[in-house]
LUMKOLKE-994382 format. One record per atom (N, C-alpha, C): x, y, z. Coordinates in steps of 0.02 Angstrom, whole numbers, plus 50000, padded with zeros to 5 digits. Layout:
N
XYZ...
This chain:
430
477694640049617477214638049600477404640149530476994633949498477124634449421476684630149380475864633449337475674627449324475274630849252475174626649193474734627449123473984629949142473824635149111473044636449118472924640249074472284642849077471964646749004471734649949059471714658449051471824663649084471034667149036470604668949072470074672849080470264680849079469844684549036469754691449038468914693249062468944697649115468284699349147468074705149100467744706349060467584711849041466764714549063466494710849100465884713349137465774719649183466514720249195466494724949282467134730049237467264729549174467494736149141467514743249146466624743849139466504752149151466494754849220466464749349278466214750649333466954749649392467254745749375467934743749399468574744849363468844750349348469314751249318470054748649350470134744249406470734744449441471134738649393471694736949420471944731749397471984726649433471654720349414471874714949473471924708649429471944702749458472244696949454471834691349497471284688049494470994681949517471314675449496471664672949570471874664649554471654661749600471724654149582471434650149649471544650849716471034649149756471304649649838472044647649853472274641249835472724639949865473374644949844473184648549777473734652849770473734660149801473134661249798473054668449850473214668049902473414662549960473494662749997474284664950007474664660849958475334660549957475664668249933475194670549882475334676449846475164681849884474704684549942474454689949986473994694849932474074700849947473534705349942473684707449875474274708749845474594712749788475224708949755475284709449690475774706549651475974710049592476594709749588476844710949520476654708149457476374707849396476214704449337476514706449287476924699449258477384701249206477064697249165477264700449087476954698649046477394702148991477934695448956478384697948921478994703448950478854709548902479214714748945478954719048964478424717648992477854723949057477824719249101477744726049137477674724149219477224728449252476604725649283475944728349315475784727349368475754732049434475554730849484474954729449495474484723449534473944720949533473584719349585473024720549606472714717049664472684709949662472414705749699472594699949696471994698449707471374693649699470814690949699470864683749712470234681749737470014674749731469734672149681469844667649640469334665749590468774659849612468464660449575467714656049602467814648849534467934645249577467944638349519468594636849533468644628749521469364625349528469994627549447470454630949492470974630249433470934637549392470424642949404470314646849363470694653049380470974657749333471384661949329471014667949273470924674249315470454678449282470874684749302470814689749235471184696349248470684702449224470774706649250470244712849241470364716549158470034719149145470064720149073470494727549070470444730949120471124736849124471824733049132471984726949181472414724049163472714721149109472194718849082472384715449020472624721848955472294726248976472324732248927473264734648945473504734449016474204737449039474664732149012474504726849014474884720948998474994719748920474314722748888474524720048797474284713048808473864709148848473744703148859473304699248804473654695448749473364690948711472894685348744472344683348741471964677848769472014672248709471574668348731471404662548681471974657848658472454655148709472954654548713473134650948776473364643748780473664643448855474254646148876474264647548932474784650948975475084646649028475724647149034476014646249098475894651849154475784650049223475874654149282476374652849333476884657249323477424655449391477374660349432477524659649496477564665449553477974662549594478684667849600479124666649637479324675449652479754675449723479834681749737479644688749731478894688549750478204694249729478104694349663478284691549609478014692049560477824687149521477074687449478476784680949452476924684149369477224679149348477354677749282476994674849223476654677749172476304674049152476604672349083476654666349036476864666248973477044659548957477464658148904478094659148897477894665548846478224672048830477964677248779478724676548746478734672948689479394671248653479184676048565479954680348560479824682448510480314679148455479794679548378480304677348328480674683648285481294686448286481414689848252481724690648178481404691648130481294689248062481854696748031482044694147976482304701247921481664705047902482014711347888481514717147865481154716947790481114711147751480734709247695479914712147702479794714947677478944715047698478504710747679478694705447642478414701147616478344694447681478514695147720478924690247773478284689447817477924693747846477494693747893476744693747861476674685847835476064686047801475994678147839475424674747834475084667147860475504662647827475594663847749475734660047707476454659247700476874664147715477834661647716477824659847775477394657347836477564654047909477714647647912477584644047853477664635547862478434634447900478674636847891479374634847914479554633748008478954639048026478854639948102478194635948123477654634948074477244630548083477674623548113477994620448077478644614448097478894616348174479134621448174479294623748243478864623848293478154624348284477914622948340477444616848342477524612148314477164606548308477224604248381477614604948411477644603748488477484610148530476944614748502476824618948546476414617748602475994612348618475584608548669476154610148725476664607448729477094608348768477324610848815477214618748790477494624748834476864629148840476534629848773476054634648753476314641148768475754646348771476024653048770475854657448720476444661948698476314668748667476684668348617476894665948538477324667048509477234672148436477594677848476477624682848407478124682748347477844683948302478364684748238478524692948218478794695348226479054703148210479634704648176479704710948168480294712548124480314719448170480964721348165481414728148206480864733648195480534735048116480254741548094479564742448126479384734848167478764734748188478624736048258479454737448293479334737948364479194745948371478774748548440478544752748453478884755248547479514757248519479944759148574479624762248634479234767848609479084771948671478434768148702478224765048684477474758448713477844753048732478354752248717478504744748737478224738248699478024739948636477594733548621477654734648544477514726648502477784727248449477114724148395477244727348330476674724648281476874718548254476594713348242476774706948206476254702848191476304694848195476124689448193475924686848242475384683748279475584679648338475324671548303475424666648347475274659148324474824658248350474314655848313473474652348342473524647548342473614642848389473514635748399472904632148365472524634848398471894631548365471814631148299471914635948266471674635048198472784634648148473054633548180473864633948173473874639148119473574645648143473834651248080474014655348110474204661148089474704667548121474334673748114474134678348180473594682848171473954688048173473844694348144474104701848151473934704048206474234708248247473954712348290474734716148333474564718848391474964722248429475224720448510475554719648511475814714348567476214716448615476374713748672476744715948718477504713048692478204715648691478764715548681478954708748713479294703948678479304696248699479884698648745480014694348817480534693748854481054689648829481004684948788481664680548746481464681148694481824681948642481874682248564482454677248536482104674048480482514670748434482624673648373483254675448354483344679948301483564673048242483174675548190482904671248118483324675348083483594680148083483844684848002484494686948040484684688147989485624691047988485644697947968486184701947958486184707947932485694713247963485444711948014485134719248038485304724048088485414729348079485634734548112485804733948190486434735048194486604732048268486364736448320486154743448303485724746748361485354745448390484714742748354484034741148372484314733348410484494729348375484734722748401485024722948479485534729048475485884728448555485324732548596485014735248596484354737648619483934733248641483864727348589483374721848640483774718048677484404716648656484824713048711484884716848790484934723948774484864725448832484144725148885483714726948836482964726148877482954718448906483034712948866482874707748891483424705548928483874709348944484484706148974484724700448960485014699948887485504696748849484934692448807484454690048808483974685248803483694685948733484124690648671484074686948599484604682648597484404676348577484934672848571484994671348488485584668648481485784667848395485914673248368485724678848393486174684948371486624687048344487054684148352488024685248339488034680448269488344683648217488504678648163489244680448161489594675148182490504676548151490444674848082490964679448062491084675847997491604672647989491704668647923492094662547915492804663247947493084669047938493894670747982493954671348047493314675748078493214677848155493264670948188492814666248145492594658948184493304655648175493604654748143494214651448144494664653748188494834660048177495404662648243495184660748302494464660248317494164659148388494234653148406493954648048358494354640248366494844638548375495304640848360496124639748340496484639448394496074644248447496534646848504496324640448545495804635848536495864628448586496434623148550496884622648602497324618048578496924610748545496324608848587495954604148580495504602548514495414609548466495144609648413495764611448360496114614448372496414618048303496714612048260496914606848299497064600948240496534598148197495784600248220495214598948184495174604448115495724608648116495484613848075495624615048013495524614347958496064615047892496494622047893496944622847879497354626447864497094632347810497084637847854496674644547831496894650847829496854653947799497254661747779496674665747757496644673047786496374678547749496564680047703496354679947630496664681947584496814689647571497284690247559497484696547560497664698447478497934694647444498304695547390498504687647363498664689247282498594682147248499244679747288499564681147315500214676847339500074673247377499564675047419499304669047475498934663747443498654664047378498424659447343499004655347362499544656847304499944652947271500594650247340500484652547370501014650247446500434642947474499824643747472499314639047476499274634947435499354636347373499544629947313500044626147332500604628747337501284626747364501324622247414500814623247478500894619847524500324613247514499844615147477499294609147469499064607347416499264609447357499124608647296498404608747272498034610447316497364611047297497084615847355496414622447337496294626147396495504626847381495374630547412494574632047417494584640047432494184642947392494204651547408493274652647420493204654047482492704654547523492384663647528491994664647506491844672847539491684671647607491804675647644491714678147731490974677147753490744678847700489974680047736489324676447715489554673347655488944669247630488904661747653488394658047637488214650447689487794647647626487794640347644487364636447592487934635547523488424635947529488954633647479489024638947421488594644847448488624650047380489374652147370489484654647316490074657247316490884654547313490854647947330491374643747355491694639247281492304639747264492544638047208493304637647243493544630647193494374628647209494684630347133495224628147156496054629747127496324624547148496684621847087497084615947083497814619047070498494615247090498934618447044499104615346979498904609446968499044608046918498624611746853498004615146866497604616946823497824623646800497954624146736498014630446704497564636146679497204637246740496764641746719496784648246716496474652446714496454660446717496284662746790496364658746833496174662146913496294666246941496744669146906496954676746940496424681046913496344681046879495744686346843495064684646871494824678346892494224675646928494264679447012494764677247033494924680447092494844687047105495064691247068495104699747055494154699947056493954697347003493434697346994492964696547064493044690647101492684690947159492804692547217493374694647224493714700047285493284706747286493104709347233492784714947214491954714247255491874709047248491074707947306491214708447370491744706847408491994706147464492474702747491492624702447553493124698347566493244691347570493664687447555493804681447549494194677647591494314671247597494904668147624494954662647599495694657947599496064652147551496084647647601495914642647581495864638947634496024630047601496474627247631496614619247616496184616347583496054611347519495414608247502495894601547528495304598647555495364592147607494994587547551495434580947540495384575547508494794572847555494264574547548493514570047583493394562547574493254559847628492994551947620492574552947557492494547347511491894546747466491514541947457490884542247423490324536747402490194536847327490364532847305490424532647226490824539147205491354541147213491604544747188491464550847212491054552347242490684558047282490754560047354491024565647377491334567947427490654567647484490624567947545490204567347594490534571547634489854574547684490194576947745489614576447811489714579447869489224576347904488974583647943488274583147938487994589047986487954587548049487864590348107487834590348173487464595448197486814594348221486534599848255486374599548333486704603648343486854604548435486494611148446486134608248491485624614348522485424613348601485264619248625485184619048691484324615748705484394612848750483794608648781483464611648847482904608348862482394611848901482804613548983483444610048984483784610149044484384616749019484404620148971484764623048954485504620448953485614614548928486124611348920486164611748825486764610448816486984608548748487024600248724486524599948696486384591348667486594590548589486654583748571486744582548498486164581448475485644584448434485014583348444484974578548363485244577648337485444575548265485984574948222486154569548185486714569448146486394565548068486784568048032486594567647963487144569647921487294564547882487764565247824487584566247753487744570347711487694572347653488124570147594487794569147546488404565847504488154570547433488824572247399488784576347361488444576047292488094581047242487704577247192488004576247141487714571647086488054567547033488494576046992488284579546985488744584446949489104589846979489254589047034489604593247087489994588847145490524593947181490714590747235490564595947307489854601247308489784602147360489024598647405489304596847454488814591447502488024594347506487964601547521487374606647540486914602447516486324600147547485694599747526485344604247473485644610747491485424616947440485624616047392486124612647369486454612047311486444606047275486124603447307485874596047268486164590647307486464591047362486744583747402486044580247424486064575447437485764571547479485954567147530485324566847595485694563647661485654558147660486084555047695485874547147722486274546947798486164542547835486264540747907487164540647907487314542247978488064540247978488304535747989488054529548002488144522148004488304521247916487584522447891487734521447823488364523447781488404529547780488954531647769489724530947791489704528147846490294524547877490574518147845490004514647840490134505847826490124506647763489864510747723489934511347654490724512347630491034516547670491504521347647492234518347653492054515647725492764512147755492594504847781492144502447780491874494547789491474492547833491074487347830490484485147883490794483547943491504483247964491564482348012491894486648052491794492748046491924502248078491444500748151491784505648197491544504048253491014511348250490424510848228490064515948219490124520248279489984516548329489684520748398490264524748425491034521548413491574525848425491684532648392491544529248315491644537448279490934541748296490644540648315490074544748327490084549348410490394544248444490604548948491491264554448469491584551748438492184557648429492004563548404491164562548342490924567648309490654572148384490254568548429490014572948475490384576648510490724573548540491424577248584491774581648550491874582148482492094589448441491424594048438491044591648425490334595448423490304600848481490394596248544490284600148606490844606048638491304604048608491924605748626491874614248581491594612748516491514619348482490984622048520490474621548533489934625548546490354629648631490644624348675490834626648738491344633648709491814633448673492334637148662492044643848623491344643448581491084649048556490864652648624490394649748659490064651848728490614655848755491194652148770491664655848799491914663548802491674666148733491844670548701491304676648705490744673248745490274678048779489694678048706489104682748714488594680448692487984674348701487474675948679486824670148693486604664948632487004660948632486824654648590486474648748598486224645148554485534639948592485604635548521486054636648459485814631848413486364632948353486794627348360487444627348280487094621848253487274624148188487154617748131487974617848122488314610548139489104612148113489134606348081489634605848008489754603847966490514603547972490564593147978491194591347989491104587247932491784583847939491934578547870492524574947907492524569947871493044563347870493494563947812494154564847823494524562347749494874556447752495074556847677495234548147680495584544347721496114548947759496384545847812495944545247879495564546547875495064544947935495154551847973495294558147964495504562248001494844566648002494634568848080494044573148057494214579848062493674584548028494014591148033493234595048012493324601048038492864605448043492844610747989492124610447942492264612347894491824619747901491334620347946490914627047944490584624948006490484633748052489884631948106489304638348061488854634848066488104639648054487704640348102487604647948116487234650648173486384649548163486124650548106485704647548099485484645148035485564637048053485614631548003485024628847985485044626847927484334623547909484434616347926483804612847916483904606547945483374601047880483364602847820482904598647788483144591847776483814591647757484074584347759483944579647804483814581447858483444576247920482814575647906482424578547854481564577147845481694570547801482084571247756482344565547704482444561047736482894559847796482984552947850482334552347887482104556647922481724555047974481094560947983480544559447992480174566647974480014568248053480124563848112479974565348172480604568048205481014565248185481914569148206481704576948190481734576348107481614584548085481134587648131480654586148141480214589148194480404592748260480804586748307480944588648352481544593148360482004592348301482554598048293482144605848285481724606048244481244610248219480954614448293480724610648335480574612948399480844613848447481444611048455481894612048513482204618348535482264624048484482414631348499481954634848532481264633248517480684635848542480444634048595480554627848618480534623548684481224627748729481774627348724482214630348754481864639448755481664642848730481434649248723480884650348781480514645248743479924644348816480274646148893480724639148908481064638448964481234647448980481634651048955482054655248969481434659748979480924659848967480384667248953480124664849010480034658449043479724659049108480254658549179480774656949155481364658349214481924662349197482054664149155482844667949144482604674749107482014674349067481884681549041481744686349076482004692849059481854699249114481274701949084480694704149154480134709349122480444715749124480074720249092480164726749092479734730849130480064735349192479574738049227479364745449219479274748249140478864753749142479334760149106479034766049100479654769849065479664769548974480174773948958480224773448898480844768048874480854764248827481394758748821481734761248751
């Protein structure tokens, strides 16, 4: 049994009837029986079952509302199975620890993600680790108000599914949330570039799509790679969006030794063969593939965009001045109008799916990757980078509706997990 309903709170009898009860439609009451475990996020409370007056009404007592920390005024799904009545979804967005983030005016990114809210409803909470009250199994944060499309401060039940939207969070509290939710904090693990290269290189079907790469231990590594490939790229292990990347060519007589030493002081680096990427108007271009889990919990390709480097650089990242265009446009402009675009797109999608599956085999809960691929001048397809928290602003340049669908998909997946896969907490100290 599963339906979407508006749930009322009965305040009239709070003083005279402090018991936990939930009133449901007659056809539900017959199926459920006299008592049920009511699950809401990571809170579970036993409640008596009553029959509601009126078609399709669900009412909870004030005491049950208080025990669940139930937040009304939004549409919910109700699902009954195996003696438990789950109200939800209750989904969390785990943000970074910056104080300025938890303000309505900072939440535009998530308003786009919630443009499809009507399809799943429920409580969506944006919160930070320091807002968790572990003793009371609750969280202080912002909840989305669909009627106004604004965010409201409050105290809420801990969500049973969490979409991690920040990196460099302390591992202990995140692991605690993983344990409480039964592994339903997704996209919480971020591989650095070297760890990802090692993980993917163990799969024979993927290895030949990976550029020659080494963890940079000394200047000798750079020299050896220059001898082999004539041009290399130096990348910080932990940065994204094209930050900190620079190139060295064998024919250039520059003081790269000094620059390398200065950059190495900021953190570990890797050295990678510099590919001769396909170009449009003498500017390299690459491919961003958005791989996401859909509401059937299966990987799908949600969108493909190509990105051409800006006029004064070689980095294709949109944040670094690149511009977006379609795969069809990029392929035909580069390799000719007779290119079989469908065949090339199939190759891109098959490689992307293989990458997602290989990462998942190592464990961890993922539901979204932004994969950066590229064709070189010889039409060889390469993997450049895997992004666990990708941006998709380039898609907005191509197609506003496609952009919104991509934004919505992780929350739609989270809502399904919350109603079907998320675990409820049964009391005590967490």
